[in-house]
FIDOTOR-56433 format. One record per residue (C-alpha): z, x, y; residue in three letters. Coordinates in steps of 0.5 Angstrom, whole numbers, plus 500, padded with zeros to 3 digits. Example, Ala and Ser with C-alpha at 12.3 -4.5 7.8 and 13.67 -1.06 7.14 Angstrom:
2
516525491Ala/514527498Ser/
// end
This chain:
167
729900280Unk/724900284Unk/722898290Unk/717892286Unk/723890281Unk/727889287Unk/723884292Unk/722877289Unk/716874286Unk/712870291Unk/707864289Unk/702869288Unk/705873282Unk/707867279Unk/700864279Unk/698872276Unk/703871270Unk/700865269Unk/694867268Unk/696873264Unk/699869260Unk/692865259Unk/687872258Unk/691877256Unk/685882256Unk/683881263Unk/685885269Unk/688879274Unk/689884279Unk/685882283Unk/688875284Unk/695878287Unk/690882293Unk/685875294Unk/690871292Unk/694873298Unk/689873302Unk/687865301Unk/694864302Unk/695867308Unk/689863311Unk/690857308Unk/697857312Unk/695860317Unk/690855317Unk/693849316Unk/697851323Unk/693851328Unk/690845324Unk/698842326Unk/697845333Unk/690842335Unk/691836333Unk/695835340Unk/688836343Unk/684832338Unk/680836336Unk/679841328Unk/679848326Unk/671848328Unk/670844334Unk/676849336Unk/671854333Unk/665852337Unk/669852343Unk/671859343Unk/665861341Unk/663859348Unk/669861351Unk/669868349Unk/662868351Unk/659871358Unk/653867358Unk/651860355Unk/649861348Unk/644858344Unk/646854338Unk/643859334Unk/648865336Unk/654860336Unk/652860328Unk/652867327Unk/659867330Unk/664863328Unk/660863320Unk/658855321Unk/651852319Unk/646851323Unk/648842322Unk/656843323Unk/654847330Unk/650840333Unk/654835329Unk/660839333Unk/657839339Unk/655832340Unk/662830338Unk/665836344Unk/659833349Unk/660825347Unk/668828349Unk/666832355Unk/668838352Unk/661841351Unk/655841356Unk/648842355Unk/644845359Unk/637848359Unk/634854360Unk/632857366Unk/626861363Unk/624856357Unk/626848358Unk/626848352Unk/631852350Unk/638848349Unk/644852352Unk/652850350Unk/657851354Unk/664850354Unk/666845361Unk/672846365Unk/676841360Unk/674845355Unk/675852357Unk/683848359Unk/684847352Unk/682854350Unk/686856355Unk/693852352Unk/692853345Unk/688860344Unk/696864346Unk/699859342Unk/696861336Unk/696869336Unk/703868337Unk/703864330Unk/699869328Unk/703875330Unk/709871327Unk/705872320Unk/704878322Unk/711880324Unk/713883317Unk/709889318Unk/709895323Unk/704896329Unk/701903323Unk/701898317Unk/697893321Unk/692898322Unk/691900316Unk/691893313Unk/686891318Unk/681897316Unk/683895309Unk/681888310Unk/675891314Unk/672896309Unk/672889304Unk/669884308Unk/662889310Unk/661890302Unk/660882303Unk/655882308Unk/653878313Unk/
// end
């Protein structure tokens, strides 16, 4: 008995089987990879959403705050866009909301008064400081079935695929 045969099927195996039966002439193997990536992202995102509910913010708001906390200086909205994969309109809307709640501050640039810079407030930073260790621990639990070497290989393979998508 092969190792694959000994493993019970997961949700993605069942979905692949259904697609293979419906479209026997097509290679459905990409679903085995991308379907699992999507499932993992969905499950981990839902867990993050549940954790963030306690703070009254959503994932996109956390992404903006995280970008500001990671930065070594205040950021323009366009810089937040480039590091969060959110649209400019979304960053503007989210920044307004976070500002109203005291989690983000808008500042004029010292060099150019027309430029608005965004910075996390102390309260916004505390929120990220509290939540990021929990998020990383949740992620570690998800990856616990893999050895350190396997995680490294998987990260490199996913990076390789990601690079084909461009910026």
